[in-house]
C-alpha positions as a Markdown table, in Angstrom:
| # | Residue | x | y | z |
|---|---|---|---|---|
| 1 | Met | 23.9 | 10.2 | 22.7 |
| 2 | Gln | 24.3 | 10.0 | 19.0 |
| 3 | Lys | 22.2 | 7.3 | 17.3 |
| 4 | Met | 24.1 | 4.5 | 15.5 |
| 5 | His | 23.7 | 4.6 | 11.7 |
| 6 | Pro | 22.0 | 1.4 | 10.4 |
| 7 | Lys | 25.2 | 0.7 | 8.4 |
| 8 | Glu | 27.0 | 0.0 | 11.7 |
| 9 | Leu | 24.4 | -2.5 | 13.1 |
| 10 | Gln | 25.8 | -5.9 | 13.7 |
| 11 | Ile | 23.5 | -8.7 | 12.4 |
| 12 | Glu | 24.5 | -10.9 | 15.3 |
| 13 | Ser | 22.5 | -8.5 | 17.5 |
| 14 | Phe | 19.4 | -9.7 | 15.7 |
| 15 | Asn | 19.8 | -13.4 | 16.3 |
| 16 | Tyr | 17.5 | -15.6 | 18.4 |
| 17 | His | 16.9 | -19.4 | 18.8 |
| 18 | Leu | 14.1 | -20.6 | 16.5 |
| 19 | Pro | 13.1 | -24.1 | 17.5 |
| 20 | Glu | 12.6 | -26.3 | 14.4 |
| 21 | Glu | 9.2 | -27.4 | 15.8 |
| 22 | Ser | 8.1 | -23.7 | 15.7 |
| 23 | Ile | 8.4 | -23.5 | 11.9 |
| 24 | Ala | 5.1 | -24.0 | 10.1 |
| 25 | Val | 5.8 | -26.5 | 7.3 |
| 26 | Tyr | 2.1 | -26.5 | 6.2 |
| 27 | Pro | -0.7 | -23.9 | 6.5 |
| 28 | Leu | -3.6 | -24.3 | 8.9 |
| 29 | Glu | -6.7 | -25.8 | 7.4 |
| 30 | Asn | -8.5 | -22.5 | 7.6 |
| 31 | Arg | -6.6 | -19.3 | 6.8 |
| 32 | Asp | -8.1 | -17.0 | 9.4 |
| 33 | Glu | -7.7 | -19.4 | 12.4 |
| 34 | Ser | -4.1 | -18.3 | 13.0 |
| 35 | Lys | -3.0 | -16.6 | 16.2 |
| 36 | Leu | -2.5 | -12.8 | 16.3 |
| 37 | Leu | 0.0 | -11.2 | 18.6 |
| 38 | Phe | -0.9 | -7.6 | 19.4 |
| 39 | Phe | 1.8 | -5.2 | 20.4 |
| 40 | Lys | 1.3 | -1.6 | 21.4 |
| 41 | Asn | 2.9 | 0.7 | 23.9 |
| 42 | Ala | 5.4 | -2.0 | 24.9 |
| 43 | Lys | 2.6 | -4.4 | 25.8 |
| 44 | Val | 1.7 | -7.7 | 24.3 |
| 45 | Lys | -1.8 | -9.3 | 24.0 |
| 46 | His | -2.6 | -12.7 | 22.4 |
| 47 | Leu | -5.6 | -12.8 | 20.1 |
| 48 | Ser | -6.8 | -14.8 | 17.1 |
| 49 | Phe | -6.7 | -13.4 | 13.6 |
| 50 | Lys | -10.5 | -13.4 | 13.5 |
| 51 | Glu | -10.2 | -10.6 | 16.1 |
| 52 | Leu | -8.3 | -8.3 | 13.7 |
| 53 | Ser | -11.2 | -6.0 | 13.2 |
| 54 | Ala | -11.7 | -5.6 | 16.9 |
| 55 | Ala | -7.9 | -4.9 | 17.3 |
| 56 | Leu | -8.0 | -2.0 | 14.8 |
| 57 | Pro | -9.4 | 1.4 | 15.3 |
| 58 | Asn | -12.5 | 2.4 | 13.3 |
| 59 | Asn | -11.7 | 4.0 | 10.0 |
| 60 | Ser | -8.3 | 2.5 | 9.7 |
| 61 | Leu | -6.9 | 1.9 | 6.2 |
| 62 | Leu | -5.2 | -1.3 | 5.3 |
| 63 | Ile | -2.5 | -1.3 | 2.6 |
| 64 | Leu | -2.4 | -4.7 | 0.7 |
| 65 | Asn | 0.1 | -6.1 | -1.8 |
| 66 | Asp | -1.9 | -7.7 | -4.7 |
| 67 | Thr | 1.0 | -9.5 | -6.3 |
| 68 | Lys | 0.6 | -13.1 | -7.4 |
| 69 | Val | 3.2 | -15.9 | -7.3 |
| 70 | Phe | 4.0 | -17.6 | -10.6 |
| 71 | His | 5.6 | -21.0 | -11.4 |
| 72 | Ala | 9.1 | -19.6 | -11.4 |
| 73 | Arg | 11.0 | -22.9 | -11.1 |
| 74 | Leu | 11.7 | -24.8 | -14.4 |
| 75 | Phe | 13.6 | -28.1 | -14.5 |
| 76 | Phe | 15.6 | -29.0 | -17.7 |
| 77 | Lys | 17.2 | -32.4 | -18.1 |
| 78 | Lys | 20.6 | -32.7 | -19.9 |
| 79 | Asp | 21.2 | -35.4 | -22.5 |
| 80 | Thr | 23.3 | -37.2 | -19.9 |
| 81 | Gly | 20.3 | -37.2 | -17.5 |
| 82 | Gly | 21.6 | -34.5 | -15.1 |
| 83 | Met | 19.0 | -32.0 | -13.9 |
| 84 | Ile | 19.4 | -28.2 | -14.3 |
| 85 | Glu | 17.0 | -26.0 | -12.3 |
| 86 | Ile | 16.3 | -22.6 | -13.7 |
| 87 | Phe | 14.7 | -20.2 | -11.2 |
| 88 | Cys | 13.2 | -17.1 | -13.0 |
| 89 | Leu | 13.8 | -14.0 | -10.9 |
| 90 | Asn | 13.5 | -10.7 | -12.8 |
| 91 | Pro | 12.4 | -9.8 | -16.4 |
| 92 | His | 15.3 | -8.8 | -18.6 |
| 93 | Tyr | 13.8 | -8.6 | -22.1 |
| 94 | Pro | 11.1 | -7.4 | -22.3 |
| 95 | Ser | 11.9 | -5.6 | -19.0 |
| 96 | Ser | 8.4 | -5.4 | -17.5 |
| 97 | His | 6.5 | -8.3 | -15.9 |
| 98 | Ala | 3.4 | -7.5 | -17.9 |
| 99 | Ala | 5.2 | -7.6 | -21.2 |
| 100 | Ile | 7.4 | -10.6 | -20.6 |
| 101 | Phe | 4.5 | -12.8 | -19.5 |
| 102 | Glu | 2.7 | -12.0 | -22.7 |
| 103 | Ser | 5.8 | -12.9 | -24.8 |
| 104 | Asn | 4.8 | -15.7 | -27.3 |
| 105 | Thr | 8.1 | -16.8 | -28.9 |
| 106 | Glu | 11.0 | -15.8 | -26.7 |
| 107 | Cys | 12.1 | -13.8 | -23.7 |
| 108 | Val | 15.1 | -13.3 | -21.4 |
| 109 | Trp | 15.1 | -13.6 | -17.6 |
| 110 | Gln | 17.6 | -13.0 | -14.9 |
| 111 | Cys | 17.8 | -16.4 | -13.1 |
| 112 | Tyr | 19.3 | -18.5 | -10.5 |
| 113 | Val | 20.7 | -21.7 | -12.1 |
| 114 | Gly | 21.1 | -24.9 | -10.0 |
| 115 | Asn | 24.0 | -27.1 | -11.1 |
| 116 | Ala | 25.2 | -24.3 | -13.4 |
| 117 | Lys | 28.7 | -25.7 | -13.6 |
| 118 | Lys | 27.3 | -28.8 | -15.3 |
| 119 | Trp | 25.6 | -26.6 | -18.0 |
| 120 | Lys | 28.7 | -26.0 | -20.1 |
| 121 | Gln | 27.4 | -25.2 | -23.5 |
| 122 | Gly | 24.4 | -25.5 | -25.8 |
| 123 | Pro | 20.7 | -25.0 | -25.2 |
| 124 | Leu | 18.7 | -27.3 | -23.0 |
| 125 | Ala | 15.3 | -28.6 | -24.2 |
| 126 | Leu | 12.0 | -29.4 | -22.6 |
| 127 | Tyr | 9.3 | -31.2 | -24.5 |
| 128 | Phe | 5.6 | -30.6 | -23.9 |
| 129 | Glu | 2.1 | -31.0 | -25.4 |
| 130 | Phe | -0.1 | -28.0 | -26.2 |
| 131 | Glu | -3.3 | -28.0 | -28.3 |
| 132 | Gly | -2.8 | -31.7 | -29.2 |
| 133 | Lys | 0.7 | -31.2 | -30.6 |
| 134 | Gln | 4.3 | -31.8 | -29.3 |
| 135 | His | 6.3 | -28.7 | -28.8 |
| 136 | Thr | 9.8 | -27.7 | -27.6 |
| 137 | Cys | 11.0 | -25.1 | -25.1 |
| 138 | Leu | 14.7 | -24.2 | -25.3 |
| 139 | Ala | 16.8 | -22.5 | -22.6 |
| 140 | Glu | 20.1 | -20.8 | -23.6 |
| 141 | Leu | 22.6 | -19.5 | -21.2 |
| 142 | Leu | 23.6 | -16.0 | -22.3 |
| 143 | Glu | 25.6 | -14.3 | -19.5 |
| 144 | Lys | 26.8 | -14.8 | -15.9 |
| 145 | Gln | 26.1 | -11.9 | -13.5 |
| 146 | Glu | 27.7 | -12.5 | -10.1 |
| 147 | Asp | 25.4 | -15.1 | -8.6 |
| 148 | Thr | 22.7 | -15.0 | -11.3 |
| 149 | Tyr | 22.6 | -15.7 | -15.1 |
| 150 | Leu | 20.7 | -14.3 | -18.1 |
| 151 | Val | 18.8 | -17.1 | -19.7 |
| 152 | Lys | 17.0 | -16.9 | -23.0 |
| 153 | Phe | 13.8 | -19.0 | -23.4 |
| 154 | Ser | 12.3 | -19.8 | -26.8 |
| 155 | Trp | 9.5 | -22.0 | -27.7 |
| 156 | Asp | 7.7 | -23.1 | -30.9 |
| 157 | Ala | 4.1 | -22.6 | -29.9 |
| 158 | Pro | 3.2 | -19.0 | -30.9 |
| 159 | Asn | -0.3 | -19.2 | -29.4 |
| 160 | Leu | 1.3 | -19.9 | -26.0 |
| 161 | Ser | 2.4 | -17.0 | -23.8 |
| 162 | Phe | 5.4 | -17.3 | -21.4 |
| 163 | Leu | 3.0 | -17.2 | -18.5 |
| 164 | Gln | 1.1 | -20.2 | -19.9 |
| 165 | Leu | 4.4 | -21.9 | -20.6 |
| 166 | Thr | 5.4 | -21.6 | -16.9 |
| 167 | Glu | 2.0 | -22.9 | -15.8 |
| 168 | Ile | 2.6 | -26.0 | -18.0 |
| 169 | Leu | 6.2 | -26.6 | -17.2 |
| 170 | Gly | 7.0 | -24.8 | -14.0 |
| 171 | Lys | 6.7 | -25.4 | -10.3 |
| 172 | Leu | 5.5 | -23.0 | -7.6 |
| 173 | Pro | 8.5 | -21.7 | -5.6 |
| 174 | Ile | 7.6 | -22.2 | -1.9 |
| 175 | Pro | 10.2 | -21.0 | 0.6 |
| 176 | Pro | 13.4 | -23.0 | 0.9 |
| 177 | Tyr | 13.2 | -23.3 | 4.7 |
| 178 | Leu | 10.1 | -25.4 | 4.4 |
| 179 | Asn | 12.4 | -28.2 | 3.3 |
| 180 | Arg | 9.8 | -29.9 | 1.1 |
| 181 | Ala | 8.6 | -29.9 | -2.5 |
| 182 | Ser | 5.6 | -27.8 | -3.4 |
| 183 | Glu | 2.3 | -29.8 | -3.3 |
| 184 | Ala | -1.1 | -29.3 | -5.0 |
| 185 | Ser | -2.5 | -27.6 | -1.9 |
| 186 | Asp | 0.2 | -24.9 | -2.1 |
| 187 | Glu | -1.3 | -23.8 | -5.5 |
| 188 | Asn | -4.1 | -22.2 | -3.5 |
| 189 | Arg | -2.7 | -21.7 | -0.1 |
| 190 | Tyr | 0.5 | -19.9 | -1.1 |
| 191 | Gln | -1.6 | -17.2 | -2.8 |
| 192 | Thr | -3.6 | -14.5 | -1.2 |
| 193 | Val | -7.4 | -14.5 | -1.8 |
| 194 | Phe | -6.9 | -11.1 | -3.6 |
| 195 | Ala | -3.8 | -12.0 | -5.6 |
| 196 | Asp | -4.0 | -10.3 | -9.0 |
| 197 | Lys | -0.8 | -9.0 | -10.6 |
| 198 | Ile | 1.4 | -11.9 | -11.6 |
| 199 | Gly | 5.2 | -11.6 | -11.0 |
| 200 | Ser | 6.3 | -12.7 | -7.5 |
| 201 | Val | 8.5 | -15.7 | -6.6 |
| 202 | Ala | 7.3 | -15.5 | -3.0 |
| 203 | Ala | 3.9 | -14.7 | -1.5 |
| 204 | Pro | 3.3 | -11.6 | 0.6 |
| 205 | Thr | 2.7 | -14.0 | 3.5 |
| 206 | Ala | 1.1 | -11.6 | 6.0 |
| 207 | Ser | -1.9 | -11.5 | 3.7 |
| 208 | Leu | -2.4 | -15.3 | 3.6 |
| 209 | His | -4.5 | -15.0 | 6.7 |
| 210 | Phe | -7.2 | -12.9 | 5.1 |
| 211 | Thr | -10.5 | -14.4 | 4.0 |
| 212 | Pro | -13.8 | -12.9 | 2.7 |
| 213 | Ser | -15.3 | -13.1 | 6.2 |
| 214 | Ile | -12.3 | -11.1 | 7.6 |
| 215 | Phe | -13.0 | -8.4 | 5.0 |
| 216 | Glu | -16.7 | -8.4 | 6.0 |
| 217 | Asp | -15.8 | -7.9 | 9.6 |
| 218 | Leu | -13.5 | -5.0 | 8.7 |
| 219 | Ala | -16.2 | -3.3 | 6.6 |
| 220 | Lys | -18.5 | -3.3 | 9.6 |
| 221 | Lys | -16.0 | -1.1 | 11.4 |
| 222 | Glu | -15.6 | 1.1 | 8.3 |
| 223 | Ile | -12.1 | -0.2 | 7.8 |
| 224 | Glu | -11.2 | 0.1 | 4.1 |
| 225 | Ser | -8.3 | -1.3 | 2.2 |
| 226 | Cys | -6.4 | -0.3 | -0.9 |
| 227 | Lys | -3.8 | -2.2 | -3.0 |
| 228 | Leu | -0.4 | -1.6 | -4.4 |
| 229 | Thr | 2.0 | -4.0 | -6.1 |
| 230 | Leu | 5.4 | -5.1 | -5.1 |
| 231 | His | 6.7 | -8.3 | -6.9 |
| 232 | Val | 8.5 | -10.2 | -4.2 |
| 233 | Gly | 11.9 | -11.4 | -5.2 |
| 234 | Ala | 14.0 | -14.4 | -4.0 |
| 235 | Gly | 16.2 | -11.8 | -2.2 |
| 236 | Thr | 13.5 | -11.8 | 0.6 |
| 237 | Phe | 15.1 | -15.1 | 1.7 |
| 238 | Lys | 18.7 | -13.9 | 1.2 |
| 239 | Pro | 20.5 | -14.3 | 4.6 |
| 240 | Val | 22.7 | -11.4 | 5.8 |
| 241 | Thr | 26.2 | -12.9 | 5.7 |
| 242 | Ala | 28.1 | -9.7 | 6.4 |
| 243 | Lys | 29.1 | -8.9 | 9.9 |
| 244 | Thr | 27.5 | -5.4 | 9.7 |
| 245 | Ile | 24.6 | -4.3 | 7.6 |
| 246 | Asp | 26.8 | -2.0 | 5.6 |
| 247 | Gly | 28.2 | -5.2 | 3.9 |
| 248 | His | 24.7 | -6.5 | 2.9 |
| 249 | Gln | 23.3 | -5.6 | -0.5 |
| 250 | Met | 19.5 | -5.3 | -0.6 |
| 251 | His | 17.6 | -6.7 | -3.5 |
| 252 | His | 15.6 | -4.4 | -5.7 |
| 253 | Glu | 11.9 | -5.3 | -6.4 |
| 254 | Ser | 9.4 | -4.0 | -8.9 |
| 255 | Ile | 6.8 | -1.7 | -7.5 |
| 256 | Glu | 3.6 | 0.0 | -8.9 |
| 257 | Val | 1.2 | 2.3 | -7.1 |
| 258 | Ser | -2.1 | 3.6 | -8.6 |
| 259 | Phe | -3.6 | 7.1 | -8.4 |
| 260 | Glu | -6.6 | 5.6 | -6.6 |
| 261 | Thr | -4.4 | 4.1 | -3.9 |
| 262 | Leu | -2.5 | 7.3 | -3.4 |
| 263 | Lys | -5.8 | 9.2 | -3.2 |
| 264 | Lys | -7.0 | 6.9 | -0.4 |
| 265 | Ile | -3.7 | 7.4 | 1.5 |
| 266 | Glu | -3.9 | 11.2 | 1.0 |
| 267 | Leu | -7.4 | 11.2 | 2.5 |
| 268 | Gln | -6.3 | 9.1 | 5.4 |
| 269 | Leu | -3.4 | 11.4 | 6.2 |
| 270 | Arg | -5.7 | 14.4 | 5.9 |
| 271 | Lys | -8.1 | 12.9 | 8.5 |
| 272 | Gly | -5.2 | 11.8 | 10.7 |
| 273 | Gln | -6.5 | 8.3 | 10.8 |
| 274 | Pro | -4.4 | 5.1 | 11.0 |
| 275 | Ile | -2.6 | 3.5 | 8.1 |
| 276 | Val | -1.8 | -0.1 | 8.6 |
| 277 | Cys | 0.5 | -2.0 | 6.2 |
| 278 | Val | -0.3 | -5.7 | 5.7 |
| 279 | Gly | 3.2 | -7.3 | 5.3 |
| 280 | Thr | 6.7 | -6.1 | 5.1 |
| 281 | Thr | 6.4 | -5.7 | 1.3 |
| 282 | Ala | 3.5 | -3.3 | 1.7 |
| 283 | Met | 5.5 | -1.4 | 4.4 |
| 284 | Arg | 8.6 | -1.1 | 2.2 |
| 285 | Ser | 6.4 | 0.0 | -0.8 |
| 286 | Leu | 4.5 | 2.6 | 1.2 |
| 287 | Glu | 7.6 | 4.2 | 2.8 |
| 288 | Ser | 9.4 | 4.1 | -0.6 |
| 289 | Ile | 6.6 | 6.3 | -2.0 |
| 290 | Tyr | 7.4 | 9.0 | 0.6 |
| 291 | Trp | 11.1 | 9.1 | -0.4 |
| 292 | His | 10.2 | 9.0 | -4.1 |
| 293 | Ala | 7.9 | 12.0 | -3.6 |
| 294 | Tyr | 10.6 | 13.8 | -1.7 |
| 295 | Leu | 13.2 | 13.2 | -4.4 |
| 296 | Phe | 10.8 | 14.4 | -7.0 |
| 297 | Gln | 10.1 | 17.5 | -5.0 |
| 298 | Gln | 13.9 | 18.1 | -4.8 |
| 299 | His | 14.1 | 17.6 | -8.6 |
| 300 | Lys | 16.1 | 14.4 | -8.1 |
| 301 | Ala | 13.6 | 11.9 | -9.5 |
| 302 | Asp | 11.5 | 11.2 | -12.6 |
| 303 | Leu | 7.8 | 11.2 | -11.5 |
| 304 | Asn | 7.1 | 7.9 | -13.2 |
| 305 | His | 10.3 | 6.1 | -12.3 |
| 306 | Ile | 10.5 | 5.1 | -8.6 |
| 307 | Gln | 14.1 | 4.2 | -7.7 |
| 308 | Ile | 14.8 | 4.0 | -4.0 |
| 309 | Asn | 18.1 | 2.6 | -2.9 |
| 310 | Gln | 19.2 | 0.9 | 0.3 |
| 311 | Trp | 20.3 | 4.0 | 2.0 |
| 312 | Thr | 18.2 | 6.7 | 0.4 |
| 313 | Ala | 16.1 | 7.3 | 3.5 |
| 314 | Tyr | 19.1 | 7.8 | 5.7 |
| 315 | Glu | 20.9 | 10.2 | 3.3 |
| 316 | Met | 17.9 | 12.5 | 2.9 |
| 317 | Pro | 17.3 | 14.9 | 5.9 |
| 318 | Ser | 13.6 | 15.4 | 5.0 |
| 319 | Ser | 11.1 | 16.8 | 7.5 |
| 320 | Thr | 8.5 | 17.4 | 4.8 |
| 321 | Pro | 5.1 | 16.1 | 6.0 |
| 322 | Ala | 3.9 | 13.0 | 4.2 |
| 323 | Leu | 0.5 | 14.7 | 3.3 |
| 324 | Glu | 2.3 | 17.5 | 1.4 |
| 325 | Leu | 4.4 | 15.0 | -0.6 |
| 326 | Ile | 1.5 | 12.7 | -1.4 |
| 327 | Gln | -0.6 | 15.7 | -2.6 |
| 328 | Leu | 2.4 | 16.7 | -4.8 |
| 329 | Leu | 2.4 | 13.3 | -6.4 |
| 330 | Leu | -1.3 | 13.3 | -7.0 |
| 331 | Asn | -1.3 | 16.8 | -8.5 |
| 332 | Glu | 1.5 | 15.9 | -10.9 |
| 333 | Met | 0.0 | 12.6 | -11.9 |
| 334 | Gln | -3.3 | 14.2 | -12.6 |
| 335 | Ser | -1.7 | 16.9 | -14.7 |
| 336 | Glu | 0.3 | 14.3 | -16.7 |
| 337 | Gly | -2.7 | 11.9 | -17.0 |
| 338 | Leu | -0.8 | 9.0 | -15.1 |
| 339 | Lys | -2.9 | 6.2 | -13.7 |
| 340 | Ser | 0.0 | 4.8 | -11.7 |
| 341 | Ile | 3.7 | 5.3 | -11.0 |
| 342 | Lys | 6.2 | 2.5 | -11.3 |
| 343 | Gly | 9.8 | 1.6 | -10.6 |
| 344 | Thr | 11.9 | -0.3 | -8.1 |
| 345 | Thr | 12.8 | -0.2 | -4.5 |
| 346 | Gly | 15.7 | -1.6 | -2.5 |
| 347 | Ile | 14.8 | 0.3 | 0.7 |
| 348 | Leu | 16.2 | -1.1 | 3.9 |
| 349 | Ile | 14.1 | -0.4 | 7.0 |
| 350 | Ala | 16.2 | -1.0 | 10.1 |
| 351 | Pro | 16.5 | 0.4 | 13.6 |
| 352 | Gly | 17.0 | 4.2 | 13.2 |
| 353 | Tyr | 14.6 | 4.4 | 10.3 |
| 354 | Pro | 12.2 | 7.4 | 10.5 |
| 355 | Phe | 8.7 | 6.1 | 9.6 |
| 356 | Arg | 6.9 | 8.6 | 7.5 |
| 357 | Ile | 3.5 | 7.2 | 6.5 |
| 358 | Ala | 2.7 | 3.9 | 8.2 |
| 359 | Asn | 1.3 | 3.6 | 11.8 |
| 360 | Ala | 1.3 | -0.2 | 12.2 |
| 361 | Leu | 2.2 | -3.4 | 10.5 |
| 362 | Val | 0.5 | -6.8 | 10.2 |
| 363 | Thr | 3.2 | -9.4 | 9.7 |
| 364 | Asn | 4.3 | -13.0 | 10.3 |
| 365 | Phe | 7.3 | -14.0 | 12.4 |
| 366 | His | 10.6 | -13.9 | 10.6 |
| 367 | Gln | 13.9 | -15.7 | 10.4 |
| 368 | Pro | 16.8 | -14.8 | 12.7 |
| 369 | Gln | 19.4 | -12.4 | 11.3 |
| 370 | Ser | 17.2 | -11.3 | 8.4 |
| 371 | Thr | 16.5 | -7.9 | 7.0 |
| 372 | Leu | 12.8 | -8.6 | 7.8 |
| 373 | Leu | 13.7 | -8.9 | 11.4 |
| 374 | Leu | 15.5 | -5.6 | 11.2 |
| 375 | Leu | 12.3 | -4.0 | 10.0 |
| 376 | Ile | 10.5 | -5.5 | 13.0 |
| 377 | Ala | 13.2 | -4.0 | 15.3 |
| 378 | Ala | 12.7 | -0.6 | 13.6 |
| 379 | Ile | 9.1 | -0.7 | 14.7 |
| 380 | Thr | 9.4 | -2.2 | 18.2 |
| 381 | Gly | 12.9 | -1.3 | 19.3 |
| 382 | Asp | 14.5 | -3.8 | 21.6 |
| 383 | Asn | 11.0 | -5.2 | 22.4 |
| 384 | Trp | 11.4 | -7.5 | 19.4 |
| 385 | Arg | 13.2 | -10.0 | 21.6 |
| 386 | Tyr | 10.4 | -10.0 | 24.2 |
| 387 | Ile | 7.8 | -10.3 | 21.4 |
| 388 | Tyr | 9.5 | -13.2 | 19.7 |
| 389 | Gln | 10.2 | -15.0 | 23.0 |
| 390 | Glu | 6.5 | -14.6 | 24.0 |
| 391 | Ala | 5.5 | -16.1 | 20.6 |
| 392 | Ile | 7.8 | -19.1 | 21.1 |
| 393 | Asn | 6.6 | -19.6 | 24.6 |
| 394 | Lys | 2.9 | -19.4 | 23.5 |
| 395 | Gln | 3.7 | -21.9 | 20.7 |
| 396 | Tyr | 3.1 | -19.5 | 17.8 |
| 397 | Arg | 3.8 | -20.9 | 14.4 |
| 398 | Phe | 6.7 | -19.1 | 12.6 |
| 399 | Leu | 7.6 | -18.0 | 9.0 |
| 400 | Ser | 5.6 | -18.0 | 5.8 |
| 401 | Tyr | 2.8 | -20.4 | 6.8 |
| 402 | Gly | 2.9 | -19.3 | 10.4 |
| 403 | Asp | 0.9 | -17.1 | 12.7 |
| 404 | Ser | 0.5 | -13.3 | 12.6 |
| 405 | Ser | 1.1 | -10.1 | 14.6 |
| 406 | Leu | -0.1 | -6.6 | 14.7 |
| 407 | Leu | 2.7 | -4.2 | 15.6 |
| 408 | Trp | 2.1 | -0.5 | 16.3 |
| 409 | Ile | 4.8 | 2.0 | 15.7 |
| 410 | Asp | 5.7 | 4.1 | 18.7 |
| 411 | Gln | 5.2 | 7.7 | 17.3 |
């Protein structure tokens, strides 16, 4: 029987009842005291996250996303008293996260704008104190782009970077389904213990369970980790409103992968040892690397410009082993003196996706009818329903601050 193309999948087939009481509105007091659902060979076991090292084979390699969430929500008050929320999504000018956060007079972001209809003309102003003086930050609406806007920010404190400006004026963007404002405790708990590269508007939540003691336990089993960066966008919360997946547009997110990380992946593939992605963002990044390497091999991609679209993986009939392609990237990067490769990915991983590098995924429990749930179904097949019902029955905590799972891909 011919397999259904992911474009034809109906999102209603990935619905389930999520009781409101199952949603974790706040994190546990201790990160690593969450539950861990273990799935392999169609069987489920219930563990604690502190047992992660025991649940993984010796010499496994964990792939971590080291992105860091920034204060992306800025609130400007109109002269009439109305509030306009500006939610910074993606850098526009300068176009890289690193450069835009270092800007010290002005920059342009792609943004969501709350109450945009009430922002008819003219700049909005925010007043703040820095180095003992009063300063002004202006926001100017430049252009509408479907459901987003280009917004220019300018400020009169040249010693202040835009990152520092957001830390003074902005709010941490916790997930909307928590139905609460961010609190002081979120500043620490909605970041991973290894968060480093600033640029996300949502945390890679599967990594929130990790603590120094977890990494110590992993080291005892010679389980190493390496890091890549995918800056999580607000699209991660975007519901699928189309009837079929063909009508849903995946969001693109910035990705960067270092030579050192690729080298560790290459060694792991050469030894035939497990590669475990921590979080859907790490999984999407890792699999995007395969397709970028394949496109480069076929002379259809610039080495240093990753650009993977929603359907790339389903349009490329590649049977090239991952090891061969990763070695190709490493050789080319070495010859060109590249320390990392960068770009964007909008990859959609859904049932029917051919996993190329990853063997397993550590992840939380996701919303009904979401692209993240499609990724879970790509790993577990129809067993996702059994897994999720088991988690509900065993009173697992769901979504960003919820419990965890370790899902093995049937290969």
